[in-house]
C-alpha positions as CSV (number, residue, x, y, z in Angstrom):
1,M,-0.2,0.0,-0.1
2,T,1.2,3.3,-1.4
3,E,1.4,6.4,1.0
4,F,-1.5,8.5,0.4
5,K,-1.0,12.2,0.1
6,E,-4.0,13.9,-0.3
7,T,-3.8,16.7,-3.0
8,E,-6.0,20.0,-3.4
9,L,-8.1,17.8,-5.8
10,D,-8.6,15.2,-3.7
11,E,-10.1,18.1,-0.7
12,R,-12.1,19.4,-3.6
13,A,-13.8,16.1,-4.3
14,I,-14.7,15.3,-0.9
15,K,-16.6,19.3,-0.8
16,M,-18.1,18.2,-3.7
17,A,-19.3,14.8,-2.6
18,K,-20.1,16.9,0.7
19,V,-22.5,19.1,-1.5
20,L,-23.6,16.6,-3.6
21,S,-25.1,14.8,-0.7
22,A,-26.7,17.6,0.8
23,D,-28.6,18.1,-2.4
24,A,-29.8,15.2,-2.8
25,V,-31.6,15.2,0.1
26,E,-33.2,18.3,0.3
27,K,-34.3,17.7,-3.5
28,A,-35.9,14.3,-2.2
29,G,-37.5,16.2,0.7
30,S,-36.4,13.1,2.9
31,G,-33.2,11.1,3.6
32,H,-30.3,11.2,5.9
33,P,-28.0,13.7,5.0
34,G,-25.7,14.3,8.1
35,S,-23.5,11.0,8.0
36,P,-22.8,11.3,3.9
37,I,-21.5,14.6,4.7
38,S,-19.3,13.6,7.3
39,L,-18.5,10.6,5.7
40,A,-17.4,11.5,2.7
41,P,-13.6,11.8,3.4
42,V,-13.5,8.3,4.8
43,A,-15.2,7.0,2.0
44,Y,-13.3,8.8,-1.2
45,T,-9.8,7.5,1.0
46,L,-11.3,3.8,1.1
47,Y,-12.1,4.1,-2.6
48,Q,-9.7,6.2,-3.6
49,H,-6.7,4.1,-1.8
50,F,-7.6,1.0,-0.3
51,I,-10.2,-0.9,-2.0
52,K,-9.3,-3.1,-5.1
53,H,-11.5,-2.5,-7.5
54,D,-12.7,-2.0,-11.5
55,P,-15.2,-0.1,-11.9
56,N,-15.6,-0.8,-15.3
57,D,-16.5,-4.3,-14.2
58,P,-18.4,-4.5,-11.2
59,N,-18.4,-8.0,-10.8
60,W,-14.8,-8.6,-11.3
61,E,-14.1,-11.9,-9.2
62,G,-10.4,-10.4,-7.7
63,R,-12.3,-7.1,-6.7
64,D,-12.4,-6.5,-2.9
65,R,-16.2,-6.3,-1.1
66,F,-17.1,-3.1,0.5
67,I,-20.5,-3.2,2.7
68,L,-22.3,-0.1,4.0
69,S,-23.7,-1.2,7.0
70,G,-25.5,2.0,8.0
71,G,-27.3,1.8,4.9
72,H,-29.5,5.0,5.6
73,A,-26.4,6.5,4.8
74,S,-27.0,5.6,1.2
75,L,-25.6,8.6,-0.7
76,T,-22.0,8.0,0.9
77,Q,-21.8,4.9,-1.2
78,Y,-23.6,6.3,-4.3
79,V,-21.6,9.5,-4.8
80,Q,-18.1,7.5,-4.7
81,L,-19.7,5.1,-7.4
82,Y,-20.1,8.3,-9.3
83,F,-17.4,9.4,-8.8
84,S,-15.3,6.5,-9.5
85,G,-17.1,5.7,-13.0
86,Y,-19.6,2.8,-11.7
87,G,-22.1,3.8,-14.0
88,V,-24.6,5.8,-11.7
89,T,-24.8,9.3,-13.0
90,L,-25.6,12.6,-11.9
91,D,-29.1,12.1,-12.7
92,D,-29.1,8.9,-10.5
93,L,-28.1,11.3,-7.5
94,K,-30.9,13.6,-8.6
95,H,-33.4,11.2,-8.3
96,F,-32.5,9.9,-5.1
97,R,-35.3,8.0,-3.5
98,G,-37.0,8.7,-6.7
99,G,-39.6,6.3,-6.9
100,A,-39.8,3.0,-8.4
101,D,-37.8,3.3,-11.2
102,T,-34.6,5.3,-8.9
103,R,-31.5,3.9,-9.0
104,T,-30.7,5.4,-5.9
105,P,-33.1,4.5,-3.4
106,G,-33.6,5.3,0.2
107,H,-30.9,2.2,1.5
108,P,-28.6,0.2,-1.4
109,E,-30.5,-2.9,-3.1
110,Y,-28.6,-5.5,-4.1
111,G,-28.7,-6.0,-8.4
112,L,-30.3,-2.6,-8.7
113,T,-27.2,-0.1,-8.8
114,P,-23.9,-1.2,-10.5
115,G,-21.5,-1.7,-7.0
116,I,-23.7,-2.5,-4.1
117,E,-23.1,-5.7,-2.9
118,M,-25.7,-6.5,-0.8
119,T,-29.2,-4.9,0.3
120,T,-28.5,-3.0,3.5
121,G,-31.4,-1.5,5.5
122,P,-31.7,-2.6,9.1
123,L,-28.9,-1.8,10.8
124,G,-26.4,-4.6,12.2
125,Q,-27.1,-6.8,8.7
126,G,-24.4,-5.3,6.7
127,F,-22.0,-5.7,9.7
128,A,-22.7,-9.5,10.2
129,S,-23.4,-10.3,6.4
130,A,-19.5,-8.7,5.9
131,I,-18.4,-11.3,8.3
132,G,-20.2,-13.8,6.0
133,F,-18.3,-12.3,3.3
134,A,-15.3,-13.6,4.5
135,Y,-16.3,-16.5,5.5
136,G,-17.3,-17.1,1.9
137,E,-13.6,-16.4,0.8
138,R,-11.7,-18.4,2.7
139,F,-13.7,-21.5,1.7
140,Q,-13.8,-20.9,-2.0
141,R,-10.2,-20.0,-1.8
142,G,-9.8,-23.0,-0.1
143,L,-12.1,-25.3,-2.3
144,L,-10.1,-23.9,-5.5
145,D,-6.6,-22.7,-4.4
146,P,-6.0,-24.3,-1.2
147,E,-2.0,-24.3,-1.3
148,T,-1.3,-21.5,-2.8
149,P,-0.5,-18.4,0.2
150,K,-3.6,-16.3,0.5
151,E,-1.9,-13.0,-1.1
152,D,-0.8,-15.0,-3.9
153,S,-4.1,-16.7,-4.8
154,P,-6.5,-14.7,-7.5
155,F,-9.3,-16.0,-5.1
156,Y,-8.2,-13.9,-2.5
157,H,-9.9,-10.2,-1.7
158,K,-10.5,-8.1,1.4
159,I,-13.8,-7.3,3.1
160,W,-14.2,-3.4,3.8
161,A,-17.4,-1.8,5.5
162,I,-18.5,1.2,7.6
163,C,-20.6,0.8,10.3
164,G,-22.2,3.6,12.2
165,E,-23.4,3.6,16.7
166,G,-26.7,2.1,15.7
167,D,-25.3,-0.9,13.9
168,I,-23.1,-1.3,17.0
169,E,-26.4,-1.3,19.1
170,E,-28.0,-3.9,17.4
171,G,-27.1,-7.1,19.3
172,I,-26.6,-8.9,15.9
173,S,-23.3,-7.0,15.7
174,G,-22.0,-8.3,19.2
175,E,-22.7,-12.1,18.0
176,A,-21.2,-11.8,14.8
177,A,-18.2,-10.2,16.0
178,S,-17.0,-12.8,18.6
179,L,-17.6,-15.1,15.6
180,A,-15.2,-13.0,13.5
181,A,-12.6,-13.5,15.9
182,N,-12.6,-16.7,16.3
183,Q,-12.3,-17.6,12.7
184,K,-9.3,-14.6,12.6
185,L,-10.9,-13.3,9.8
186,G,-8.1,-11.2,8.7
187,N,-9.7,-9.4,5.5
188,L,-11.9,-7.9,7.5
189,T,-11.6,-3.9,8.1
190,V,-14.5,-2.3,9.3
191,I,-14.7,1.7,10.1
192,F,-17.0,2.7,13.2
193,D,-18.0,5.9,12.3
194,A,-18.7,7.1,16.0
195,N,-20.5,10.6,15.7
196,R,-22.5,9.9,18.6
197,I,-25.7,11.0,17.2
198,Q,-28.8,9.0,16.3
199,I,-32.6,9.9,16.0
200,E,-33.2,10.3,19.3
201,G,-30.0,12.5,20.3
202,D,-26.6,11.8,21.8
203,T,-25.9,8.3,22.4
204,N,-24.1,8.9,25.2
205,L,-27.8,8.1,26.9
206,V,-27.4,4.6,25.6
207,L,-24.4,3.6,24.5
208,A,-21.8,4.5,27.1
209,E,-19.6,1.2,27.5
210,D,-16.2,1.3,25.5
211,V,-16.9,0.0,22.2
212,L,-13.0,-1.2,21.4
213,K,-12.7,-2.3,25.0
214,R,-15.7,-4.8,23.7
215,F,-13.9,-5.7,20.8
216,Q,-10.7,-6.6,22.2
217,A,-12.2,-8.9,24.7
218,Y,-13.6,-10.3,21.4
219,G,-10.1,-11.1,19.7
220,W,-10.8,-7.5,17.0
221,Y,-7.5,-5.4,16.2
222,T,-8.7,-2.4,17.1
223,D,-7.7,1.7,17.0
224,E,-9.2,4.9,16.8
225,F,-8.5,8.4,14.8
226,S,-10.5,12.1,15.5
227,F,-11.0,14.5,12.9
228,I,-12.0,16.3,16.6
229,Q,-8.7,18.2,17.3
230,P,-7.6,18.3,20.8
231,D,-7.8,21.8,21.3
232,G,-12.1,21.2,19.8
233,S,-11.2,22.5,16.4
234,Y,-12.1,20.2,13.6
235,K,-9.7,18.8,10.5
236,E,-10.8,15.5,8.2
237,D,-7.2,14.4,8.4
238,V,-7.5,11.7,5.6
239,E,-3.5,11.3,5.6
240,G,-3.7,10.8,8.7
241,L,-6.8,8.1,9.1
242,A,-5.2,6.4,5.9
243,E,-1.6,6.1,8.3
244,V,-4.0,4.5,10.8
245,I,-6.0,2.1,8.2
246,A,-2.1,0.7,7.0
247,K,-1.3,0.2,10.4
248,A,-3.9,-2.2,10.9
249,E,-3.6,-4.2,7.7
250,A,0.3,-4.4,8.4
251,A,-0.1,-4.7,12.3
252,A,-3.1,-7.7,12.3
253,P,-2.9,-10.0,9.4
254,D,-5.2,-12.8,11.5
255,Q,-7.5,-10.3,12.9
256,P,-10.5,-8.8,12.3
257,K,-10.1,-4.9,12.1
258,L,-12.2,-2.2,13.4
259,I,-10.8,1.5,13.0
260,K,-13.3,4.1,15.3
261,V,-13.4,7.2,13.9
262,H,-14.4,10.2,15.9
263,S,-16.5,12.8,13.4
264,L,-19.0,15.2,13.9
265,I,-22.2,14.5,11.8
266,A,-23.0,16.5,9.0
267,W,-19.6,18.8,9.8
268,P,-19.3,21.8,8.7
269,T,-23.2,22.5,8.2
270,P,-24.2,26.1,9.7
271,G,-26.4,24.8,12.7
272,K,-26.8,21.2,12.0
273,T,-23.1,20.0,12.4
274,N,-23.7,17.6,15.5
275,D,-27.0,18.2,15.3
276,P,-29.8,14.8,15.5
277,S,-31.9,17.0,13.2
278,S,-29.0,16.1,10.8
279,H,-29.7,12.9,10.7
280,G,-33.1,11.6,9.5
281,S,-34.5,14.9,7.9
282,K,-33.4,17.3,4.5
283,L,-31.0,20.0,6.2
284,G,-33.8,22.9,5.1
285,A,-32.5,25.4,2.3
286,E,-30.5,28.0,4.6
287,A,-28.5,25.1,6.5
288,V,-27.3,23.6,2.6
289,A,-27.0,27.0,1.5
290,G,-24.6,27.8,4.4
291,L,-22.8,24.7,4.2
292,K,-21.9,25.4,0.0
293,K,-20.9,28.9,1.5
294,E,-18.6,27.1,4.2
295,L,-17.2,24.7,1.1
296,G,-16.9,27.7,-1.5
297,Y,-19.6,26.8,-3.6
298,D,-22.5,29.0,-5.1
299,P,-25.4,28.6,-2.5
300,E,-27.5,29.4,-5.4
301,E,-26.2,26.4,-7.5
302,S,-27.3,23.0,-6.8
303,F,-25.5,20.1,-8.1
304,H,-22.7,22.0,-9.3
305,I,-19.7,19.8,-10.4
306,D,-16.0,20.5,-10.0
307,E,-15.1,18.6,-13.7
308,E,-11.3,19.1,-12.6
309,A,-11.9,17.1,-9.1
310,L,-14.2,14.8,-10.7
311,A,-11.8,13.7,-13.4
312,H,-9.2,13.3,-10.9
313,A,-11.2,10.9,-8.7
314,R,-12.3,8.7,-12.2
315,K,-8.9,8.3,-11.8
316,V,-9.3,5.6,-9.9
317,A,-10.8,3.2,-12.8
318,E,-7.8,3.4,-14.5
319,R,-5.4,1.7,-11.2
320,G,-8.5,-0.6,-11.4
321,L,-7.8,-1.7,-14.7
322,E,-4.3,-2.2,-13.7
323,A,-5.4,-3.8,-10.7
324,H,-7.3,-6.1,-13.1
325,K,-4.6,-6.4,-15.4
326,A,-2.5,-7.9,-13.1
327,W,-5.1,-9.9,-11.8
328,D,-6.0,-11.6,-14.7
329,E,-2.4,-12.9,-15.3
330,K,-2.4,-14.9,-11.7
331,F,-5.9,-15.9,-13.0
332,D,-4.8,-17.0,-16.0
333,A,-1.8,-19.2,-14.3
334,W,-3.9,-20.7,-12.3
335,R,-5.9,-21.9,-14.6
336,K,-3.5,-23.5,-16.8
337,A,-1.9,-24.7,-13.5
338,N,-5.4,-26.2,-12.1
339,P,-7.3,-27.5,-14.8
340,D,-9.8,-29.9,-12.7
341,K,-10.1,-26.7,-10.2
342,A,-10.4,-24.5,-13.2
343,A,-13.7,-27.0,-14.4
344,L,-15.0,-26.6,-11.0
345,Y,-14.4,-22.8,-10.8
346,D,-16.4,-22.3,-14.2
347,R,-19.4,-25.2,-12.9
348,I,-20.2,-23.5,-9.5
349,K,-19.5,-19.9,-11.3
350,A,-22.2,-20.8,-13.6
351,G,-24.4,-22.2,-10.9
352,E,-24.9,-25.7,-12.6
353,L,-25.0,-29.1,-10.4
354,P,-22.8,-31.8,-10.7
355,E,-22.8,-34.5,-12.9
356,G,-23.4,-37.2,-9.9
357,F,-25.9,-35.2,-8.3
358,D,-29.7,-36.9,-9.5
359,K,-27.6,-39.8,-9.6
360,A,-27.1,-39.6,-5.5
361,I,-30.5,-38.6,-4.5
362,D,-31.9,-41.4,-6.7
363,D,-29.5,-44.3,-4.7
364,L,-30.2,-43.1,-1.6
365,E,-33.8,-43.2,-2.4
366,A,-33.5,-46.8,-3.5
367,T,-32.7,-47.6,-0.1
368,F,-36.1,-45.9,1.4
369,E,-38.2,-48.7,2.9
370,V,-42.2,-48.0,2.2
371,G,-43.9,-48.5,5.4
372,K,-40.7,-47.6,8.0
373,G,-41.1,-44.5,10.0
374,V,-38.5,-42.2,9.5
375,A,-38.3,-38.3,10.5
376,T,-37.8,-35.8,8.0
377,R,-35.2,-34.5,9.6
378,G,-33.5,-37.5,9.3
379,A,-34.3,-38.2,5.8
380,S,-32.8,-34.4,5.4
381,G,-30.0,-35.4,7.1
382,S,-29.4,-38.5,4.5
383,V,-29.9,-36.0,1.5
384,L,-27.7,-33.4,2.9
385,N,-24.8,-35.8,3.1
386,A,-25.5,-37.9,-0.3
387,I,-25.4,-34.6,-2.0
388,A,-22.6,-33.2,-0.3
389,A,-20.5,-36.0,-1.4
390,V,-20.6,-34.9,-5.4
391,M,-21.0,-31.2,-4.6
392,P,-18.1,-29.5,-2.9
393,E,-19.3,-25.9,-3.1
394,L,-21.7,-27.5,-0.4
395,W,-21.4,-26.6,2.9
396,G,-23.0,-25.7,6.4
397,G,-24.1,-26.5,9.9
398,S,-26.5,-25.2,12.7
399,A,-26.9,-23.0,15.4
400,D,-25.8,-25.5,18.3
401,L,-28.2,-28.1,17.0
402,G,-26.4,-30.0,14.4
403,G,-27.4,-33.2,15.8
404,S,-30.9,-32.3,16.3
405,N,-31.1,-30.8,13.0
406,K,-29.4,-33.6,11.1
407,T,-27.5,-30.9,9.3
408,D,-23.8,-32.7,10.2
409,L,-21.9,-33.6,7.2
410,K,-20.1,-37.0,8.1
411,G,-15.9,-37.0,7.9
412,A,-16.0,-33.3,7.3
413,A,-13.9,-31.1,9.0
414,T,-14.7,-27.9,11.0
415,F,-14.5,-24.4,9.1
416,A,-12.3,-22.9,11.9
417,P,-8.8,-22.2,12.5
418,A,-6.8,-25.3,13.9
419,E,-6.7,-23.8,17.9
420,C,-10.4,-23.9,17.9
421,A,-10.5,-27.9,17.8
422,T,-12.2,-29.8,21.0
423,K,-12.6,-33.4,22.1
424,Q,-16.0,-33.1,20.2
425,W,-14.8,-31.4,17.1
426,P,-11.1,-32.4,16.8
427,N,-10.5,-32.0,13.0
428,C,-10.9,-28.4,12.7
429,N,-9.3,-26.7,9.5
430,E,-9.8,-23.0,8.3
431,F,-11.1,-24.1,4.8
432,G,-13.6,-27.0,6.7
433,R,-16.9,-27.6,5.3
434,Q,-18.9,-28.1,8.5
435,L,-19.8,-25.0,10.0
436,H,-20.7,-24.1,14.0
437,F,-22.9,-21.2,14.7
438,G,-23.4,-21.2,18.1
439,V,-26.3,-20.1,19.4
440,R,-27.0,-17.5,17.5
441,E,-30.1,-18.1,15.0
442,F,-29.8,-14.6,13.6
443,T,-26.3,-14.1,12.8
444,M,-26.0,-17.7,11.0
445,G,-29.0,-16.3,8.8
446,C,-26.8,-13.4,7.9
447,I,-23.3,-15.1,7.7
448,T,-25.2,-17.7,4.9
449,N,-26.3,-14.6,3.3
450,G,-22.9,-12.9,3.2
451,I,-21.5,-16.0,2.3
452,L,-23.8,-16.3,-0.9
453,L,-23.5,-13.0,-2.0
454,G,-19.4,-12.9,-1.7
455,S,-18.9,-16.7,-3.1
456,H,-20.2,-19.4,-5.4
457,T,-20.5,-21.8,-2.9
458,R,-23.9,-23.0,-1.4
459,P,-24.4,-23.1,2.0
460,F,-27.1,-23.8,4.7
461,G,-28.0,-23.1,8.2
462,G,-30.3,-25.0,10.5
463,T,-32.3,-24.6,13.9
464,F,-35.5,-25.8,15.1
465,F,-38.8,-23.8,13.8
466,M,-39.5,-22.4,16.4
467,F,-36.4,-20.1,16.6
468,S,-36.1,-19.4,13.0
469,D,-38.2,-16.5,14.6
470,Y,-34.7,-14.7,16.0
471,E,-33.3,-15.8,12.2
472,R,-36.6,-13.5,10.5
473,S,-34.9,-10.5,9.9
474,A,-31.9,-12.2,8.3
475,V,-34.6,-14.6,6.0
476,R,-36.2,-11.8,4.9
477,L,-33.5,-9.5,3.1
478,A,-32.4,-13.0,1.3
479,A,-35.9,-13.2,0.4
480,L,-35.7,-9.5,-1.1
481,M,-32.3,-9.9,-2.3
482,E,-33.6,-13.3,-4.3
483,I,-30.6,-15.2,-3.5
484,P,-30.9,-19.2,-2.8
485,N,-30.3,-19.3,0.9
486,L,-31.3,-22.8,2.3
487,Y,-32.9,-23.0,6.3
488,V,-33.0,-26.4,7.0
489,W,-35.6,-26.0,10.3
490,T,-36.7,-29.1,12.1
491,H,-39.1,-29.9,15.4
492,D,-41.6,-28.2,13.0
493,S,-44.8,-28.8,15.4
494,V,-46.3,-29.6,18.8
495,A,-45.3,-32.9,18.3
496,V,-42.1,-31.9,19.9
497,G,-43.6,-32.8,22.9
498,E,-42.2,-32.4,26.5
499,D,-39.9,-29.2,25.4
500,G,-43.1,-27.4,26.1
501,P,-45.0,-25.0,24.1
502,T,-41.8,-22.0,24.5
503,H,-40.3,-24.8,21.8
504,Q,-43.6,-25.6,19.7
505,P,-44.3,-23.7,16.6
506,V,-47.7,-23.0,15.2
507,E,-47.8,-19.9,13.8
508,H,-44.7,-19.8,12.1
509,L,-45.5,-21.9,8.7
510,A,-48.4,-19.1,8.4
511,S,-46.0,-16.1,8.9
512,F,-43.2,-17.3,7.1
513,R,-45.2,-18.3,4.3
514,A,-46.4,-14.2,4.3
515,I,-42.9,-13.7,3.2
516,P,-42.4,-12.6,-0.4
517,Q,-40.6,-14.4,-2.6
518,L,-39.7,-17.0,-0.1
519,E,-40.2,-20.9,-0.7
520,V,-41.4,-22.7,2.3
521,I,-41.5,-26.6,1.5
522,R,-42.7,-29.2,4.2
523,P,-42.5,-32.4,2.7
524,A,-44.4,-35.3,4.0
525,D,-42.0,-38.4,4.4
526,A,-38.3,-39.5,3.1
527,F,-39.6,-40.0,-0.6
528,E,-41.1,-35.9,-0.5
529,T,-37.9,-34.5,1.2
530,A,-35.2,-36.1,-1.2
531,E,-37.5,-34.7,-3.8
532,A,-37.8,-31.4,-1.9
533,Y,-33.7,-31.0,-2.1
534,R,-34.1,-32.3,-5.9
535,Y,-35.9,-29.5,-7.4
536,F,-34.5,-26.4,-4.9
537,F,-31.3,-27.5,-6.1
538,E,-32.4,-27.6,-10.1
539,K,-34.9,-24.8,-10.1
540,K,-34.0,-21.8,-11.9
541,N,-35.2,-19.2,-9.4
542,T,-32.5,-18.4,-6.9
543,L,-35.0,-17.6,-4.3
544,P,-34.4,-18.8,-0.7
545,G,-35.9,-22.2,0.7
546,A,-37.0,-23.2,3.9
547,M,-37.0,-27.0,4.8
548,V,-39.1,-27.6,7.9
549,L,-39.5,-31.5,9.1
550,T,-40.5,-33.1,11.5
551,R,-38.9,-34.7,14.8
552,Q,-40.8,-37.4,14.9
553,G,-40.8,-40.4,13.0
554,V,-43.5,-40.5,10.0
555,P,-44.1,-43.5,7.7
556,T,-42.4,-43.5,4.4
557,L,-45.8,-43.9,1.9
558,A,-46.3,-46.2,-1.1
559,E,-48.1,-43.5,-2.8
560,T,-45.1,-40.9,-2.2
561,A,-42.4,-43.8,-3.7
562,A,-44.4,-43.5,-6.9
563,K,-45.6,-40.0,-7.5
564,A,-42.8,-37.7,-5.6
565,K,-40.5,-37.0,-8.3
566,D,-43.3,-35.5,-10.2
567,G,-45.7,-34.3,-7.8
568,V,-43.4,-32.5,-5.1
569,K,-42.1,-29.9,-7.7
570,K,-45.4,-29.1,-8.7
571,G,-45.9,-27.6,-5.0
572,A,-49.3,-30.0,-4.9
573,Y,-50.4,-33.3,-6.3
574,V,-52.5,-35.7,-5.8
575,L,-51.8,-38.4,-4.1
576,V,-54.3,-40.5,-3.5
577,D,-57.4,-40.3,-5.9
578,T,-60.6,-42.1,-6.3
579,E,-62.8,-43.0,-9.6
580,G,-64.9,-40.2,-11.1
581,T,-65.4,-36.7,-9.7
582,P,-64.4,-36.8,-5.9
583,D,-67.1,-36.2,-3.2
584,V,-64.3,-33.9,-0.9
585,I,-60.6,-32.7,-1.2
586,I,-58.7,-33.4,1.5
587,M,-55.5,-31.2,1.5
588,A,-52.0,-32.0,4.2
589,S,-48.6,-31.0,4.4
590,G,-45.8,-32.5,6.5
591,S,-46.3,-35.5,9.0
592,E,-50.3,-34.9,8.2
593,V,-50.2,-36.3,5.1
594,Q,-50.3,-39.8,7.0
595,W,-53.8,-38.5,8.6
596,A,-55.2,-37.3,5.2
597,V,-54.5,-40.7,3.8
598,A,-55.8,-43.1,6.7
599,A,-58.9,-40.3,6.8
600,A,-59.6,-41.3,2.9
601,K,-59.5,-44.9,3.4
602,T,-61.7,-44.3,6.3
603,L,-64.2,-42.7,4.3
604,A,-64.0,-45.1,1.0
605,E,-65.4,-47.7,3.1
606,K,-68.0,-45.3,4.3
607,G,-68.5,-45.2,0.5
608,T,-67.4,-41.4,0.6
609,K,-65.0,-40.5,-2.2
610,A,-62.0,-38.6,-1.3
611,R,-59.0,-37.4,-2.9
612,V,-55.7,-36.5,-1.0
613,V,-53.7,-33.9,-2.2
614,S,-50.2,-33.7,-0.7
615,F,-49.0,-30.0,-0.2
616,P,-45.3,-29.6,0.1
617,S,-45.1,-25.7,-1.1
618,M,-47.7,-23.5,-1.5
619,E,-44.8,-21.7,-3.5
620,W,-44.2,-24.0,-5.5
621,F,-47.9,-24.7,-6.4
622,E,-48.7,-21.3,-7.3
623,E,-46.0,-21.4,-10.0
624,Q,-48.2,-23.5,-11.9
625,D,-50.4,-22.8,-14.6
626,A,-54.1,-22.5,-14.1
627,E,-54.5,-25.8,-16.1
628,Y,-52.7,-27.8,-13.5
629,K,-54.2,-25.8,-10.7
630,E,-57.6,-27.3,-11.4
631,A,-56.7,-30.5,-11.9
632,V,-55.4,-31.0,-9.0
633,L,-58.1,-28.7,-7.1
634,P,-60.9,-28.8,-9.2
635,A,-63.5,-26.1,-8.7
636,S,-66.3,-28.0,-8.8
637,V,-65.3,-30.0,-5.7
638,K,-66.7,-27.3,-2.9
639,A,-66.1,-29.7,-0.1
640,R,-62.4,-29.6,1.4
641,V,-60.1,-30.0,4.1
642,S,-56.9,-28.9,5.1
643,V,-54.9,-30.3,7.4
644,E,-52.1,-28.9,8.9
645,A,-50.6,-28.7,12.7
646,G,-50.4,-25.0,12.7
647,V,-53.0,-22.5,12.4
648,A,-55.1,-22.6,9.6
649,M,-54.6,-19.0,8.0
650,P,-52.7,-19.7,4.7
651,W,-55.3,-22.6,4.1
652,Y,-58.5,-20.6,3.6
653,K,-57.9,-19.2,-0.4
654,Y,-58.0,-23.3,-1.0
655,L,-60.5,-24.2,1.1
656,G,-63.5,-21.8,-0.4
657,S,-66.6,-21.2,1.3
658,Y,-67.2,-24.9,2.9
659,G,-64.0,-25.7,3.6
660,K,-63.3,-27.0,6.9
661,P,-59.6,-26.4,8.6
662,V,-58.0,-29.1,11.0
663,S,-55.5,-27.1,12.8
664,I,-54.6,-25.1,15.7
665,E,-55.5,-22.2,16.9
666,Q,-53.5,-22.1,20.2
667,F,-50.3,-22.1,21.9
668,G,-48.9,-26.1,22.3
669,L,-49.3,-28.4,25.2
670,Q,-47.1,-29.9,28.0
671,G,-46.5,-33.6,27.3
672,D,-45.6,-36.4,25.2
673,G,-45.7,-35.1,21.0
674,A,-47.9,-37.6,20.0
675,Q,-50.6,-37.1,22.6
676,N,-50.3,-33.6,21.9
677,M,-51.2,-34.2,18.4
678,I,-54.3,-36.3,19.4
679,D,-55.2,-33.4,22.0
680,L,-55.2,-30.9,19.5
681,G,-57.0,-32.6,17.0
682,I,-54.6,-33.8,14.5
683,T,-56.1,-37.1,13.8
684,A,-57.2,-39.0,11.2
685,E,-60.9,-39.1,13.3
686,H,-61.2,-35.7,12.9
687,V,-59.9,-35.4,9.1
688,V,-63.2,-38.0,8.9
689,E,-65.8,-35.5,10.8
690,A,-63.9,-32.7,9.1
691,A,-64.6,-33.8,5.5
692,E,-68.4,-35.2,6.4
693,A,-69.5,-31.8,7.8
694,S,-67.7,-29.9,4.8
695,I,-69.7,-32.2,2.4
696,A,-72.8,-31.8,4.0
697,E,-72.6,-28.1,4.4
698,A,-71.5,-28.2,0.2
699,N,-74.4,-29.8,-0.6
700,A,-76.7,-27.9,1.4
């Protein structure tokens, strides 16, 4: 890293960044101007001097990754993308927060603006996901280039992030920081913008601890730098800041780094500097005019461009081309020396599955025994291990529930430095594929999001379905970004048993089905579980998927053995049918499918024709065309029953006016899991009663 000397043109570019940020918020009428104004020198220094990037190719494999965790300060990044030549235009800045067609929304959105690595909205998630980016870099490098010293590998890069007090206050930052230190993620540097202001005022009210000592206790390298001088004056000394960052890089190659920068929000805006009103509201015409005067700009002119300073800033693109060219040479040499690894890289980058993928699942299914009771969590573990054998990019683990979630990969080394080894997990390797998150569900979701965004590998994470609540915000962000995170959620109902209502999910299926672009899959047995995994990896979209799985054994059905391969990927399919038009349709998911099948047999003995529809995924069913939906759920059959051990809310669109849900509309019970199901009415007998009642009402 060369020494950074600030020139007059650098100073002018930083002033221009401040003014553009103020103008953009003022034109939009809303936003967060204070932080982009005071962060301008920090972001400029990173983009110009530290972050390895090529604005001509925002997706260049060799680039460093930058995450703005405090996404409300989005103009901080948009202005630097404009300065660097990413294709963000002055019109884009003028259209900040400008509606559906803006490329500069209030918070950065992945896939919308070139140069944005992830969607950062809820505070703390960018910080935690940046740690996932570092996980992904290391695992992918180990997969493709394990023998090369990291600095010499084309797959090594750094992760940079900026966070603020809000990120530090959110508990997720502490959860994730602890893991980052354990993992010795030396390629991660976080700049902590400590301006001591949030919406409700001075942060001393709620954040009085020594944050640096907290991070030191985790095991991070920490340092600090202040723009506030001992005499109370203010100097945006970017050369001094660069020295501190460079010192951290040299001093702590194997530690994540937190550098606290003391700043004054909105400096040097008259009347708004160090004032909470500058955090989340436009500055107002008078204050913006005052800022422009302070910086030598015409207060009557908006969005003025200092062309000479802009041209100077855009030289970063030339440096990016040079770095890219050097990387290309390194990458080409690696490719020639490692043809097998190069083929693997090409495949995983293209998102293609390995040749043996289908065979691995077919061979596993050949071992399933019809009639045998198998928990779908157990079937899930078997499937994960079967496909892991042919899919080296698959890795994952659990939030301290691996043995219960069945997320352990047999024979796999643990992803951790060797000194983390324990009696239970003696084989730790920095490139291992078995993940351990500890009791940190939210962090697990953020880290696996970061892995997906920062590498071409495929992670999964497991917990009890009940504790998916802790992970929900990260799940929602994965759905919003349309990234294929895989959630393995077990212990899916009141059949959990003696752990009691605190561990028995009843509203969770409904609440997760309510998240747009999240695919919820609840398989009935081993065959449906295997086919659910097959389709999750084969499907063309990149939406996240949740496998919702049983603790208790469920019978492996002859009907699914025959029909699951074609049926599961359609979301719902006819499992048991009748001659002619059925009198009633019984729809069920997961462990309740067995009771739907049993009820249909009882009804048949009574002369009632019942069709059973297995419904593993409402989302997948809704993707089917109208003809298929009508074939499965003919509109002419008004008598319908849904069977699911949770609240009935999602089923009403399929039940119609005369349908009857067999559901659980209360919290669970203490007691044996099987007895809980009986006591709460999840039985074949109750399904029969509901079917007969529905038929009676429909016929009336």
